[in-house]
Structure formats: structure tokens, C-alpha cells
N, C-alpha and C positions, 0 to 999 in steps of 0.2 A: 504494500500500500504506500502511495506517495505521501510526503509530508502534508501536502494540501488536502488530500483525501482524508488523512487521519485527523486533521484539524476540523474538517467539516463533520466527520462522524462524532467527534467529541462534542461539538456544539449541538448536534442533533440529540445526542443522549442527554445532554444537560437540559435542553429545552423541553424534552419529553418528561423530565422530572418535575416540571412546574405543576403546582396544584391547581385544580379547577376551582372556579368560584362556586361556593356552596351556600353563600348567604348574600342576598342583595336586598336592600331596603332603602326607602326614602323616609327620613325621620325628621321630627322637629328638633331644632337645636337652639334653645333659648339663649339670648345674649348675642354678642357680636362674634363673627367667625374667628377672630384672633383668639378670644378667650376660650371658645370651644376647642380650637386646635391645641391650646395649652392644657386644657382638661384631659384631652386624649393622650397627649405626649407624656403627661406626668401621672397617668392613672395606673401604672404598673401593668398595662395590657400587653407589653412586649419588651424584649430586651433592648431593641434598637428602634429608632424612629427618625423620620425627617418631616419637618413642617416647611412648606414652600408656598409663599404668596406670589400670585401672578395675576395681574389685571383685576385686583379686588376679590379674587377667589383664593381661599386657603386650601391647600392639599396636604393631607396627612398620610404618611406611609408608616405602617406599624409592622415590625418583624422583618425577617429576612428569609424568604423561601428559597431564592436563588441569588448567588452573588458572582461577580467577576472582579478580580483584583489584578492590577497590572503594576509591575515594577520594571526597572530598566532591563532586567534579564529574562523574566518569565511572566506568563499570564496564567492565573489560576482560577478556574471555574468551580463552584461548589453548589451542590444541592444538599438536602438534609443529611444524606448518608454517603455521598460520593464526592470525589474531587478529581479534576483533570488539570494537569499542568503541562505547559508547552513553552518553548522559547517565545519571547515577545517579538512582534513584528517591528520593523524599523519605524513604522507609523502605528502605534498601538491603538489609535482610534479605529483603524481598519478591523482589529479584533472585535471591538465593541459593535461595529456595524454588522459584522458577520454573526455575532451572537444574537443580536436583536432580530436580524433577518430570520434566523432559525426559530427564535422564540415566537415571532409573528406567524410563522407557518404552523407551528404546533398549537399556539394559543393566540389567535388574532386579537388585536386591540389592547395588548398588555402595556402597562405603564411602569417605568422604572425611574429610580432616583439615584443620585450619587454625587461624587465630588472628584475634582482633579486638582492636584497640588501644582504650585507654580513650577516645580522642578520637572514636570512633564515637558515643559518647553525645551529643556536641554535635549531631550530625546527627539522631539519633533524637528529641532533645528540642527541635528547632526552632531551633538556632543553628549552622548549618553554617559560618558565618564563623569560628567558634572552633575548627574541626576541623583547620585547617592544610592542608598540601598533601601530606602523606605518606599512603601506603596505610592504610586503616582496617580492612579486612577481607580475608582471603586464604584461599581454600580450594584444596585440591589432591586430585586423584584420582591415587593412586600407581601406579607400574608394577609394584610388588610389595607385597603386604599380608600380613603374618605375624602370627599369633596365638600367643602363648607362654603355656603353662601348665607346671606342674612336670614336667620331663622330656619335654615334647612341643612340637612346632611344627607349625602348620597353615600351609602356604605356598601363596599364590596369586600367579602372576606372568604378565605378558603376553609374556615372552620365556623359552623353555625354557633357554637358556644362563644367563640370570640366575638361574633357579630352581636350576640345578645349582651355581652359585657360592654361593648361599645355603646349600644343603645342605653344601657343603664348609666354609664358614665356621663353621657350627654345630659342627663337630668340633674347632675351635680352643679354646684356653684363654686367658683374659685374664691379662695380667701382673699382678703384685702392685701395689697402689696406692702412690704415692709418699707423702712426708711432707706434713702439712698446711701451708697457707700460714702463714707466721710472723706473730706480733704482730697478730692480727685485733682484739684488744681495743682497741688504739690506733686502728686504722682506723675502728672503729664510732663514734668520737667526732666524726668529721668533721661540720661544720655544726651542732653542737649549739646554739650561741648564736643563729644565724639561725632554727633551728627553734623554739626557745622564743619568740622574737619573733613568729613566724608563729602559734603557738598563742595567744599573748596577743591578737593582732589578731583572731583568729577568735572568741575568747570575747567580744570587744567586738562583733563582728557578731551574735552570738547575743543578747547583752544588748540590742542595738538592734532586735531582732525581725526581722532579715533572714533568718535560718535557725534551725532547731532543733538541727542537728548537722552537722558537716563532718569528714571523715576527711582530715586534713592529713598529707602525707608528706614525707620527706626522702631524698636520694640520698647513697650512700656510694661514692665512687670506689674501684676495686680495681686492683691490678696484674693482668696477664694470668693467667687460670686455665685449667686443662684441664677443660672442661665435662663430658665423659663420665666421667672418673674422679671428678670432684667430685660428679656425679649419684649414682654408686654409693655413695660415702662418706656423702653427705647422706641418701640414702634409707635407709641402714641405721641412721641416727641419728634418723630421724623417723617419725611415724605420720600421714602425710597422708591426706586424703580422696581425692586424686588426685595423681599425679606425672607429669612429662613432661620430655623432652629433645628439643630441636628445632634444626634448621638448615634453615629454609625461608622463602622470601619475604623475605629480607633480615634476618631476625631469628635470633639464636642465643640459647638460654635453657635453663636447667635449673631446674625448679620443683617445689615440694612443697606443693601447694595445700591449705589447711586446710578449704576448703568448695567447693561447686559453685554456679555462677550458676543453672543450670537443668539438670534431667534430664527428658527426655521419652522415654517408651517408645512402641513402635509401636502399642500399643493406646490411646494418648491420655492415659495417666496422666502428669501433670506435677508435679514437685516442685522446691522450692528449699530451701536449707539455710543460713539466716543465722547467722553467728557474730559476736557482738559482746559485749564484756566480757572482760577479759584479766587474768591474773595469771601470774607466773613459774612454771615447773615445773623442778625440779632433782632432785638425787639424795637429798635429805633428806626422807624420807617424812613426818616430823612437820611440817616447814616447809610441804610441799606441801599437807597437810591443813588447816593453819591458813590458808594463802592461799586454798584452795578455799572454806572457810567464809566468809572475808572477801569473796570474789568474789560469793557467793550472796546476801550481805546488804548490799553496797555500793550506796547509793541511786543514785549516778551510773552505775554499770555496769548495774544492773537497768533503769534508765530508758533508757539507750542501747540495751540489747537489746530492750526493749519497743517502742521506736520502729521498730527494724529489722523486727521481726516484723509489726507493724501495717502497715507499708508493703508488705512482701512479700505479705500477704493482699490488700491493695488492688490491687496490680499483677497478681496471679494472677486476681483476679476479672474483670479486663477481657478475659481470653481463655478463661475456663473456663465450663462450664455453670453456670447459677444453682444455688446450694445445694450445690455439690460442693467448695468450698474449705474446708479444715479444717486446724487445727494438730494435727499428729500427734505432735510432741514439743515440749515447752516448757521451756527453761532447764535442760537437762541439761548436764553437764560433758563436754567433749571435750578430750582431751590431744593436742596437736600439737607434738611436738618439745620445744622449750624453754619452751613456754607451755601454759596451760590456758584454755579459752574457755567462756563460756555459749553454748549451741547450741540451736537449734530447727529443726523441719522443718515446712514448709507444703506441702500437696498439693491437687490438684484434677484435674478431667477436662476436657480441651480441648473447647471448643464445636465444633459440627459444621463451621463454616467456617474454623476457625483451624488453623494448622499449628505444628509444633515451632519454626519460625523466627519466627512471630508471638509465641510464648511467650518466645523469646529476646529479642525486641525489647521486650516488656513488662517484663522483669526486668533488662535491661541498661541502665546499669551496676548492679552489685550495690550495694545500699544500704550494705552493710558496708564498701565501699571508697569511698563517695561522701559520703553524708549525706542530710539531709531538710530541707525538700522537695527533690526531686531537681534540678529546674531551677535553683533558687536556690543549692544547694550546688555545682552544676557551675560556675555563674558565679563564686562565691567562689574555688573552687579554681583556675579558669583564670587569675584575676587575682593570686592569692597565690603559688602554687607557681612556682618559679624556672625550670622547663623543662617541656615537655610530658611527660606520663607515658609515652606509647608503650604498650608491652605491659603495663606495671605497672597493675594494677587492671582490665585487660581480661580476655580469655578465651582459652584454648586448648581446642579441642574435637575430638571425634570425632562423625561423623554418618553416616547412611545414607539411601538413597532410599526406605526403608520407613517413615520417620518418626522413627527413633531420633535423639536428639541428647543428647550428654553434654558439658557445658561447664564446665571447671574455672576458678575464679577465680584470676587470676595474682597471687599473693602468695607470700612466702618463696621468691623466685626470684633467681637470678643471671643478668644480662643481658650480651650482647655485641652491639655494632652499631657500624659505622663506626670501628673501631679502639679503641673504649672498652669497658671492662668495669666493671660496677657492681652494687650492691645497692640496694634501695629498701624503705622501710617507713613505715607511717603509724599514726596512732592516732585514735580517734574523739573529737573535741573537743565537749564539752557545756558548759552554763553552769557546772556544778560542777567543771570541769576545772582543773588547775593546769599551767603549762608544764613544771615539773620532772617531774611524774608522767607526762605524755604523752611527754616525751623518753625517760624510762626505759622506757616501754612499747615504744617503737620499738627500743630496745636489746635488750629481752627477745625480741622477734620476730626480730631480725637474728641472734641467737645460735642460732637453729634451723639456720642455713646457714653463717655465716662461719667457725666453728671447724673445719669439715669440708672446706673448699675445698682443692683441690690446685693448686699452681702449674703453669703451662704449662711 
């Protein structure tokens, strides 16, 4: 048997192990969908979960019936009682596309959830040695999938008993949230001097012609926080493009994504939403308007944004039909919690032989979290930042076997892993940058999340 045939057989066996839907119901869900989602995530109904908000609808995935995990060397597929391991492809997203194609043949209409770490970018851009040994991409087919809209819940579950427990849990009420984490303003100052030095070194890289732009980030350690209650408090204080709460595949996170990496519809329409260029957003309307006008006319911010849009167009053109890539919005203002951004939207139509996952590979990592040119910026960040990014700058996504893929860029997120809790934020460094201004920009972004966190 050839290697290709062996891989296809393994995906077929894996997909056939997926459980069938044994419980389906439309239920009342009192309260707002975000609260209902947290009720389900914290109800002890499953060991792992993902909450994903998209277009005002909250999706909740409970449990792990099937998984696929990719690292730089191998791809491992698991069902309840079996595992299949094989060498990873040069483009691991092709493995995911193959797996979902087989899953769709065995169980049409399935929806999966997952994450990709920033280090996946090193594999996609030809430097797997920089990717490390940790998992880079993880997808899960849940045992229960719940869609929440105001007052309603659509429940699909592979176990009728689990379905009944979900129905009972939806009748509960969440307790009142606790008080915020104290003294977050002081916490946000961590690593300021090192960060300014990193920005100065990156400006030197730009002046030397190594890169045009790099998004340099810094980490802020935190005491332990309660992620579910923090998610609710932060969501009520923010206006994200997407939000998510997850405990799956070894990562825990609560995020309020300002933009998407890629959105692909089942009909082949594909879009990306680069945000680059930032000013603070507060409670003083006059100050906000002054900063908005400043943002729209600042040469550094406009140049940074234009680079991001240009690269997004070039990346989409590699997977879209000729002549279909267009800029649908250019340099509008989007308010995202404690900041306002320059925002654009680029769209196209997938070429006949391309999939939603090839679109993801073309657009990942997001230029607004990396820099340009992509490969050179990745090299600079790998050598300059003090630790791997992990989920920061990566993606959390929802996808289905009909071609839909919705991937949120992981920014404005609180992370927990291996006993640590932290925030992380970055700023786009250009030739015109100054270390003090880029440091202040990271503080502005961190204020979208930090003041609303609840202690564990």
C-alpha cells in the first residue's frame, strides 16, 4: 500500500469512529446567550469545551469524540479507543482538509472546533526547525454541539443522557461575578524596559533592510484568574469581532479577538479583515474624536495599515480565482474595547481546486500579528521574543465539513497553561516607530482585558 493510500485509509477508519447524533432538541435558554454558554462550559458536563461567538451567535462544543493533533513531525488522529499516527505533511492544513473530507463523507454536516498556535507559521513558511516540539494545531469533533441565540438553544448530542443534562443545566442561573483583580495597572508595566529595547532593535532591523514591519510582543504574568467569569466580564466591556473561551488540547484561554484571520463560506467566498493602526479609546468623546482624526492622518499608522492590506491581497490571490480579489472596505475605524483601529476587508472567491484550509494556510499567520515580508518577520520574531508565542497570534476556529471555516485571530486574550496565567500584547514596529509609543500601544491593548479579570 502506498503512503497516500495508507493515509486515506487511516482517515476513513477515524471518520467511521465518529458517533451519530442520538439527541436533538430545541430548548428554551433563559438569559443572554453568553451567560448560557458559560453555564454549559462550567457545568461539569464534559472534560473539555470550546465556546465560540460568531455574528451574535454563541456555539458551545462539549467533549471530544474525535481529535486530530499536529506537531512539526507527526499528525495524530484519535477516537475513543484508537489512535493513528503518521508523518506530518509539509503543509499540515492539507491533513486537516483530508480528515474533514472523510468525516463529511461518513457523517455529513459535522462541525469541528480547534486552535492553531503561532508556531505553525514556521512550518507553513518552510522553517519547521523553528516550530518547536509542542502541538501546533488541534481540532476536535465534540460529543455535544449547542447553538445559542437569545432565548433559544439548539442541542445536538451523541448521548441522550448528556442531552438531558444539558437541558437541565440551561435552567440554572449563574452566580453574580466577583470583584475585579486588584492593581492591574501595576501588573501591565511588567517588562517595559526589555520591550523598549526589543522595539529599538527591531527598528534597526528595518533600517538595515531586513524587514519592512514586525509586530513585537511582550508577556505580562498574572496571578490565577477565573477564566469563565472573566470571559463574561470582559465580553460585556468589549466589542470584539469574535470571542471565545476554551479548555481543550492543553490550552485554556478567554479571548476577545479584534479581527479574523480568515472567513470562508460554503459557497467559496473568502474574506480576511486586517486591523493595523491603533489609538486609545476611552470615555471622553472629545478625546476619542481627536485621537481618531490623528489615527487617520498619522503617516506611520497609515503606512503600517497599507502594508497589511497589500499583503492580504497578495496572499488571497494565491488561492482565489483570477480577478475576484477586491478590497471591500479600506481604512474604516473599528472600536475594540479600549482601542480604536484602522480596519479593512479583503475578499475573493476560492479557485476550483482550493479549499477553506488552503485559504487558511495562505493567510496564516495574520500579517497584523507578524509583519512583512512574512518569512523575514517570522525569523526576526523567533530570535527576538523571549519565549514562544503559543496560542498568542495564532487562531481559534470553528469549521464544518461543508467548507465553512471561521478563524479568529488570538489577540486580547488571557492564557493559562502548565500552571501559568498571562496576558500578551504587541505593536507593529515600523521605521517611524518610537519605543515609548509602541510600549504605550501595548498598554492600551492590554486595558481591553486586564481591568475586567476576576481572581480565581
